[in-house]
N, C-alpha and C positions, 0 to 999 in steps of 0.2 A: 245326844243330838237334839233332844227336845229343848234343852236350854238354849242352844244356838238358834233353833227355829223361833223360839219365843222372843229372842233378842231382835230378830229381823222383823217380827210382827209388831213389836212395840216401837214407839218413837224413842230410840236410844240417844238421840241428840239432846244434850243438856239445854234446858230452856233459858239459861242465863246468858247464852251467847247471842250477840246481836251485831248486825252490820250497820254501823252508823252511816247514814247518808249525809252528804254535805248539805249544810243549810246555807244556801246562797244569800239569804237575807243578812247573815252575819258579816259578809264581806271578806271571809277568810279565803286566802289564795293558796293553791298547791302548785309547786313548781314541777315542770316536766323536763327531764334531761335524757340525753342519749345513753342507753345502757352500754353501748360499745365504746364510744370515745369520750363521753362525759360532757359533751356540748349542751348548753342550756337551750331548750327548744321552745318552751311555751310557759305561760302562767294561766291557770284555770281555776274556777271556783272549786274549793275543796277544803280540807282540814289545814289549819295553820301549821306551818313548819313541816309539812309532809312533802315528800318528793315521790313522783311517779316516774316511770321510765318508758321510753319508746326507742325508736331508731331514727336518727337524722337521715335525710335523703342520701347522703354520701355512704353511710354505713349500710343503709338498706340496699342500695344498688350493689355494694360489694357482696352482701349476703346473697342477693339474687344471682349474681354472677357465679359465686362459689357453688350455689345450688345447681345452676344450669350445667356447670362443668362437671359436677358430681353425677348428675343424671345422664350425661353423655357417655360416661365411662361404662 
């Protein structure tokens, strides 16, 4: 158990991992599309050729309706 405790006490995360923040000055754009239906939603500053996901208003309302129906049961 001492080995497990020491693992929690030290920073076990490798220091070569980094989360790259988008550099807006480079003008790269990231596309946003609906994770449910695949409709293109937006273009925002980000990494070139990357796609992020969200929900379009129609799919979002369908999910809310399904959630409300589930909660009423």
